Gaussian input, Z-matrix of N, CA and C with variables (Angstrom, degrees):
# hf/3-21g

backbone

0 1
 N
 C     1     B1
 C     2     B2     1     A1
 N     3     B3     2     A2     1     D1
 C     4     B4     3     A3     2     D2
 C     5     B5     4     A4     3     D3
 N     6     B6     5     A5     4     D4
 C     7     B7     6     A6     5     D5
 C     8     B8     7     A7     6     D6
 N     9     B9     8     A8     7     D7
 C    10    B10     9     A9     8     D8
 C    11    B11    10    A10     9     D9
 N    12    B12    11    A11    10    D10
 C    13    B13    12    A12    11    D11
 C    14    B14    13    A13    12    D12
 N    15    B15    14    A14    13    D13
 C    16    B16    15    A15    14    D14
 C    17    B17    16    A16    15    D15
 N    18    B18    17    A17    16    D16
 C    19    B19    18    A18    17    D17
 C    20    B20    19    A19    18    D18
 N    21    B21    20    A20    19    D19
 C    22    B22    21    A21    20    D20
 C    23    B23    22    A22    21    D21
 N    24    B24    23    A23    22    D22
 C    25    B25    24    A24    23    D23
 C    26    B26    25    A25    24    D24
 N    27    B27    26    A26    25    D25
 C    28    B28    27    A27    26    D26
 C    29    B29    28    A28    27    D27
 N    30    B30    29    A29    28    D28
 C    31    B31    30    A30    29    D29
 C    32    B32    31    A31    30    D30
 N    33    B33    32    A32    31    D31
 C    34    B34    33    A33    32    D32
 C    35    B35    34    A34    33    D33
 N    36    B36    35    A35    34    D34
 C    37    B37    36    A36    35    D35
 C    38    B38    37    A37    36    D36
 N    39    B39    38    A38    37    D37
 C    40    B40    39    A39    38    D38
 C    41    B41    40    A40    39    D39
 N    42    B42    41    A41    40    D40
 C    43    B43    42    A42    41    D41
 C    44    B44    43    A43    42    D42
 N    45    B45    44    A44    43    D43
 C    46    B46    45    A45    44    D44
 C    47    B47    46    A46    45    D45
 N    48    B48    47    A47    46    D46
 C    49    B49    48    A48    47    D47
 C    50    B50    49    A49    48    D48
 N    51    B51    50    A50    49    D49
 C    52    B52    51    A51    50    D50
 C    53    B53    52    A52    51    D51
 N    54    B54    53    A53    52    D52
 C    55    B55    54    A54    53    D53
 C    56    B56    55    A55    54    D54
 N    57    B57    56    A56    55    D55
 C    58    B58    57    A57    56    D56
 C    59    B59    58    A58    57    D57
 N    60    B60    59    A59    58    D58
 C    61    B61    60    A60    59    D59
 C    62    B62    61    A61    60    D60
 N    63    B63    62    A62    61    D61
 C    64    B64    63    A63    62    D62
 C    65    B65    64    A64    63    D63
 N    66    B66    65    A65    64    D64
 C    67    B67    66    A66    65    D65
 C    68    B68    67    A67    66    D66
 N    69    B69    68    A68    67    D67
 C    70    B70    69    A69    68    D68
 C    71    B71    70    A70    69    D69
 N    72    B72    71    A71    70    D70
 C    73    B73    72    A72    71    D71
 C    74    B74    73    A73    72    D72
 N    75    B75    74    A74    73    D73
 C    76    B76    75    A75    74    D74
 C    77    B77    76    A76    75    D75
 N    78    B78    77    A77    76    D76
 C    79    B79    78    A78    77    D77
 C    80    B80    79    A79    78    D78
 N    81    B81    80    A80    79    D79
 C    82    B82    81    A81    80    D80
 C    83    B83    82    A82    81    D81
 N    84    B84    83    A83    82    D82
 C    85    B85    84    A84    83    D83
 C    86    B86    85    A85    84    D84
 N    87    B87    86    A86    85    D85
 C    88    B88    87    A87    86    D86
 C    89    B89    88    A88    87    D87
 N    90    B90    89    A89    88    D88
 C    91    B91    90    A90    89    D89
 C    92    B92    91    A91    90    D90
 N    93    B93    92    A92    91    D91
 C    94    B94    93    A93    92    D92
 C    95    B95    94    A94    93    D93
 N    96    B96    95    A95    94    D94
 C    97    B97    96    A96    95    D95
 C    98    B98    97    A97    96    D96
 N    99    B99    98    A98    97    D97
 C   100   B100    99    A99    98    D98
 C   101   B101   100   A100    99    D99
 N   102   B102   101   A101   100   D100
 C   103   B103   102   A102   101   D101
 C   104   B104   103   A103   102   D102
 N   105   B105   104   A104   103   D103
 C   106   B106   105   A105   104   D104
 C   107   B107   106   A106   105   D105
 N   108   B108   107   A107   106   D106
 C   109   B109   108   A108   107   D107
 C   110   B110   109   A109   108   D108
 N   111   B111   110   A110   109   D109
 C   112   B112   111   A111   110   D110
 C   113   B113   112   A112   111   D111
 N   114   B114   113   A113   112   D112
 C   115   B115   114   A114   113   D113
 C   116   B116   115   A115   114   D114
 N   117   B117   116   A116   115   D115
 C   118   B118   117   A117   116   D116
 C   119   B119   118   A118   117   D117
 N   120   B120   119   A119   118   D118
 C   121   B121   120   A120   119   D119
 C   122   B122   121   A121   120   D120
 N   123   B123   122   A122   121   D121
 C   124   B124   123   A123   122   D122
 C   125   B125   124   A124   123   D123
 N   126   B126   125   A125   124   D124
 C   127   B127   126   A126   125   D125
 C   128   B128   127   A127   126   D126
 N   129   B129   128   A128   127   D127
 C   130   B130   129   A129   128   D128
 C   131   B131   130   A130   129   D129
 N   132   B132   131   A131   130   D130
 C   133   B133   132   A132   131   D131
 C   134   B134   133   A133   132   D132
 N   135   B135   134   A134   133   D133
 C   136   B136   135   A135   134   D134
 C   137   B137   136   A136   135   D135
 N   138   B138   137   A137   136   D136
 C   139   B139   138   A138   137   D137
 C   140   B140   139   A139   138   D138
 N   141   B141   140   A140   139   D139
 C   142   B142   141   A141   140   D140
 C   143   B143   142   A142   141   D141
 N   144   B144   143   A143   142   D142
 C   145   B145   144   A144   143   D143
 C   146   B146   145   A145   144   D144
 N   147   B147   146   A146   145   D145
 C   148   B148   147   A147   146   D146
 C   149   B149   148   A148   147   D147
 N   150   B150   149   A149   148   D148
 C   151   B151   150   A150   149   D149
 C   152   B152   151   A151   150   D150
 N   153   B153   152   A152   151   D151
 C   154   B154   153   A153   152   D152
 C   155   B155   154   A154   153   D153
 N   156   B156   155   A155   154   D154
 C   157   B157   156   A156   155   D155
 C   158   B158   157   A157   156   D156
 N   159   B159   158   A158   157   D157
 C   160   B160   159   A159   158   D158
 C   161   B161   160   A160   159   D159
 N   162   B162   161   A161   160   D160
 C   163   B163   162   A162   161   D161
 C   164   B164   163   A163   162   D162
 N   165   B165   164   A164   163   D163
 C   166   B166   165   A165   164   D164
 C   167   B167   166   A166   165   D165
 N   168   B168   167   A167   166   D166
 C   169   B169   168   A168   167   D167
 C   170   B170   169   A169   168   D168
 N   171   B171   170   A170   169   D169
 C   172   B172   171   A171   170   D170
 C   173   B173   172   A172   171   D171
 N   174   B174   173   A173   172   D172
 C   175   B175   174   A174   173   D173
 C   176   B176   175   A175   174   D174
 N   177   B177   176   A176   175   D175
 C   178   B178   177   A177   176   D176
 C   179   B179   178   A178   177   D177
 N   180   B180   179   A179   178   D178
 C   181   B181   180   A180   179   D179
 C   182   B182   181   A181   180   D180
 N   183   B183   182   A182   181   D181
 C   184   B184   183   A183   182   D182
 C   185   B185   184   A184   183   D183

   B1=1.4447
   B2=1.5355
   B3=1.3085
   B4=1.4602
   B5=1.5237
   B6=1.3175
   B7=1.4595
   B8=1.5256
   B9=1.3256
   B10=1.4547
   B11=1.5267
   B12=1.3156
   B13=1.4601
   B14=1.5217
   B15=1.3273
   B16=1.4624
   B17=1.5231
   B18=1.3153
   B19=1.4498
   B20=1.5368
   B21=1.3234
   B22=1.4634
   B23=1.5303
   B24=1.3186
   B25=1.4613
   B26=1.5262
   B27=1.3031
   B28=1.4621
   B29=1.5240
   B30=1.3181
   B31=1.4582
   B32=1.5248
   B33=1.3266
   B34=1.4631
   B35=1.5309
   B36=1.3200
   B37=1.4640
   B38=1.5247
   B39=1.3195
   B40=1.4707
   B41=1.5241
   B42=1.3252
   B43=1.4607
   B44=1.5232
   B45=1.3317
   B46=1.4600
   B47=1.5305
   B48=1.3206
   B49=1.4687
   B50=1.5269
   B51=1.3154
   B52=1.4600
   B53=1.5282
   B54=1.3251
   B55=1.4656
   B56=1.5264
   B57=1.3298
   B58=1.4667
   B59=1.5324
   B60=1.3331
   B61=1.4640
   B62=1.5224
   B63=1.3164
   B64=1.4660
   B65=1.5308
   B66=1.3407
   B67=1.4763
   B68=1.5274
   B69=1.3598
   B70=1.4552
   B71=1.5284
   B72=1.3299
   B73=1.4564
   B74=1.5279
   B75=1.3341
   B76=1.4658
   B77=1.5250
   B78=1.3298
   B79=1.4659
   B80=1.5183
   B81=1.3112
   B82=1.4661
   B83=1.5285
   B84=1.3387
   B85=1.4600
   B86=1.5286
   B87=1.3065
   B88=1.4694
   B89=1.5304
   B90=1.3130
   B91=1.4659
   B92=1.5234
   B93=1.3260
   B94=1.4623
   B95=1.5315
   B96=1.3264
   B97=1.4662
   B98=1.5264
   B99=1.3256
   B100=1.4682
   B101=1.5216
   B102=1.3136
   B103=1.4626
   B104=1.5269
   B105=1.3368
   B106=1.4683
   B107=1.5236
   B108=1.3228
   B109=1.4673
   B110=1.5242
   B111=1.3305
   B112=1.4674
   B113=1.5280
   B114=1.3391
   B115=1.4685
   B116=1.5320
   B117=1.3395
   B118=1.4657
   B119=1.5234
   B120=1.3264
   B121=1.4678
   B122=1.5309
   B123=1.3196
   B124=1.4645
   B125=1.5264
   B126=1.3327
   B127=1.4672
   B128=1.5256
   B129=1.3264
   B130=1.4675
   B131=1.5264
   B132=1.3215
   B133=1.4706
   B134=1.5273
   B135=1.3257
   B136=1.4695
   B137=1.5279
   B138=1.3105
   B139=1.4640
   B140=1.5210
   B141=1.3363
   B142=1.4749
   B143=1.5272
   B144=1.3327
   B145=1.4687
   B146=1.5310
   B147=1.3331
   B148=1.4656
   B149=1.5213
   B150=1.3309
   B151=1.4663
   B152=1.5263
   B153=1.3214
   B154=1.4579
   B155=1.5279
   B156=1.3407
   B157=1.4719
   B158=1.5295
   B159=1.3357
   B160=1.4605
   B161=1.5117
   B162=1.3275
   B163=1.4624
   B164=1.5199
   B165=1.3215
   B166=1.4540
   B167=1.5237
   B168=1.3275
   B169=1.4571
   B170=1.5260
   B171=1.3198
   B172=1.4551
   B173=1.5231
   B174=1.3157
   B175=1.4674
   B176=1.5130
   B177=1.3096
   B178=1.4688
   B179=1.5407
   B180=1.3161
   B181=1.4598
   B182=1.5311
   B183=1.3078
   B184=1.4578
   B185=1.5037
   A1=108.47
   A2=118.00
   A3=122.72
   A4=110.36
   A5=114.44
   A6=120.53
   A7=109.19
   A8=117.37
   A9=122.38
   A10=109.44
   A11=116.38
   A12=122.00
   A13=108.68
   A14=115.82
   A15=120.41
   A16=109.82
   A17=115.32
   A18=122.06
   A19=109.41
   A20=116.63
   A21=121.43
   A22=109.69
   A23=115.69
   A24=120.86
   A25=112.41
   A26=116.29
   A27=120.19
   A28=108.99
   A29=115.79
   A30=121.30
   A31=107.15
   A32=115.83
   A33=121.22
   A34=112.33
   A35=117.42
   A36=119.73
   A37=111.88
   A38=116.87
   A39=120.93
   A40=110.77
   A41=116.40
   A42=120.99
   A43=109.89
   A44=116.10
   A45=120.36
   A46=111.25
   A47=117.26
   A48=120.94
   A49=110.77
   A50=116.83
   A51=120.40
   A52=110.68
   A53=116.04
   A54=120.33
   A55=110.61
   A56=116.82
   A57=120.44
   A58=110.35
   A59=116.36
   A60=121.23
   A61=112.52
   A62=116.42
   A63=122.42
   A64=110.71
   A65=115.64
   A66=122.79
   A67=111.86
   A68=115.83
   A69=122.77
   A70=108.47
   A71=115.46
   A72=121.39
   A73=109.05
   A74=116.51
   A75=122.40
   A76=109.44
   A77=116.98
   A78=120.24
   A79=109.32
   A80=116.01
   A81=120.31
   A82=112.01
   A83=117.06
   A84=120.41
   A85=112.83
   A86=117.38
   A87=121.08
   A88=112.40
   A89=117.21
   A90=119.60
   A91=111.95
   A92=116.93
   A93=120.35
   A94=110.34
   A95=116.84
   A96=120.97
   A97=111.07
   A98=116.79
   A99=120.46
   A100=109.89
   A101=116.89
   A102=120.75
   A103=110.66
   A104=117.65
   A105=120.95
   A106=110.87
   A107=116.86
   A108=120.47
   A109=110.96
   A110=116.91
   A111=120.90
   A112=109.36
   A113=117.89
   A114=120.68
   A115=110.38
   A116=116.50
   A117=120.66
   A118=111.19
   A119=116.05
   A120=121.50
   A121=110.88
   A122=116.19
   A123=120.28
   A124=112.59
   A125=116.72
   A126=120.03
   A127=110.59
   A128=116.34
   A129=120.87
   A130=110.76
   A131=117.10
   A132=120.44
   A133=110.68
   A134=117.08
   A135=120.46
   A136=110.50
   A137=116.90
   A138=120.47
   A139=110.92
   A140=116.54
   A141=120.24
   A142=110.38
   A143=116.53
   A144=120.33
   A145=110.56
   A146=116.77
   A147=120.31
   A148=111.43
   A149=116.48
   A150=120.79
   A151=111.35
   A152=115.95
   A153=121.57
   A154=111.79
   A155=115.51
   A156=123.28
   A157=112.89
   A158=115.38
   A159=120.70
   A160=108.76
   A161=115.82
   A162=120.54
   A163=111.07
   A164=116.00
   A165=121.91
   A166=109.57
   A167=116.06
   A168=120.71
   A169=107.07
   A170=115.74
   A171=121.92
   A172=110.32
   A173=115.78
   A174=121.31
   A175=110.95
   A176=117.21
   A177=120.93
   A178=112.55
   A179=116.95
   A180=121.02
   A181=111.93
   A182=114.92
   A183=119.34
   A184=110.05
   D1=136.34
   D2=-177.97
   D3=-72.69
   D4=145.08
   D5=179.05
   D6=-75.57
   D7=133.99
   D8=-179.72
   D9=-67.01
   D10=132.84
   D11=178.60
   D12=-71.58
   D13=125.79
   D14=-179.37
   D15=-109.08
   D16=156.92
   D17=178.14
   D18=-67.87
   D19=142.49
   D20=178.67
   D21=-66.80
   D22=137.60
   D23=179.02
   D24=-106.80
   D25=2.74
   D26=-179.57
   D27=-119.46
   D28=151.95
   D29=176.90
   D30=-87.24
   D31=109.73
   D32=-173.48
   D33=-55.13
   D34=-44.49
   D35=-177.45
   D36=-63.86
   D37=-35.41
   D38=179.25
   D39=-70.29
   D40=-41.98
   D41=178.92
   D42=-64.14
   D43=-46.48
   D44=-179.73
   D45=-62.68
   D46=-40.67
   D47=179.09
   D48=-64.69
   D49=-40.78
   D50=179.12
   D51=-63.38
   D52=-46.96
   D53=-179.42
   D54=-65.77
   D55=-38.45
   D56=176.99
   D57=-62.60
   D58=-35.89
   D59=176.64
   D60=-63.93
   D61=-20.35
   D62=176.78
   D63=-90.43
   D64=9.03
   D65=-178.08
   D66=62.70
   D67=37.96
   D68=-179.81
   D69=-128.16
   D70=169.45
   D71=176.43
   D72=-115.24
   D73=158.28
   D74=-177.60
   D75=-108.86
   D76=125.87
   D77=176.71
   D78=-78.21
   D79=162.56
   D80=-179.28
   D81=-65.81
   D82=-29.09
   D83=-179.30
   D84=-81.14
   D85=-18.13
   D86=-174.75
   D87=-62.52
   D88=-43.37
   D89=-176.53
   D90=-63.09
   D91=-40.96
   D92=177.99
   D93=-65.60
   D94=-40.84
   D95=179.54
   D96=-65.45
   D97=-39.41
   D98=178.03
   D99=-64.49
   D100=-44.55
   D101=178.94
   D102=-62.47
   D103=-39.47
   D104=177.17
   D105=-60.87
   D106=-40.50
   D107=178.55
   D108=-65.12
   D109=-37.20
   D110=177.77
   D111=-65.09
   D112=-43.00
   D113=175.97
   D114=-57.52
   D115=-46.04
   D116=179.84
   D117=-60.30
   D118=-44.00
   D119=179.63
   D120=-61.57
   D121=-45.17
   D122=-179.16
   D123=-69.19
   D124=-37.35
   D125=176.64
   D126=-62.08
   D127=-43.72
   D128=179.32
   D129=-66.10
   D130=-40.03
   D131=179.31
   D132=-65.17
   D133=-41.57
   D134=178.80
   D135=-64.93
   D136=-40.63
   D137=178.33
   D138=-63.23
   D139=-40.39
   D140=179.25
   D141=-64.97
   D142=-42.82
   D143=178.72
   D144=-61.88
   D145=-43.75
   D146=178.18
   D147=-62.78
   D148=-40.18
   D149=179.35
   D150=-63.47
   D151=-27.90
   D152=178.13
   D153=-95.14
   D154=16.98
   D155=176.83
   D156=56.90
   D157=40.46
   D158=175.92
   D159=-120.56
   D160=152.27
   D161=174.67
   D162=-106.86
   D163=7.38
   D164=179.26
   D165=-116.61
   D166=126.40
   D167=175.22
   D168=-83.21
   D169=125.66
   D170=-179.15
   D171=-112.04
   D172=166.63
   D173=179.47
   D174=-55.06
   D175=-36.16
   D176=-178.62
   D177=-65.57
   D178=-19.71
   D179=178.63
   D180=-77.63
   D181=-20.96
   D182=179.78
   D183=-80.18

């Protein structure tokens, strides 16, 4: 089954500028992979908050 296309959660120009500042280049697939990692991080943080009976995701959940 194909993976559902999700909206980007990162600002491409900011990510590219940061990587360029490291004297590196950004591949076309990198931005999607970074956004996927952010989704994973947020999903895990939300699950942790729910497990702790909270409806607010806090820094400690990350």
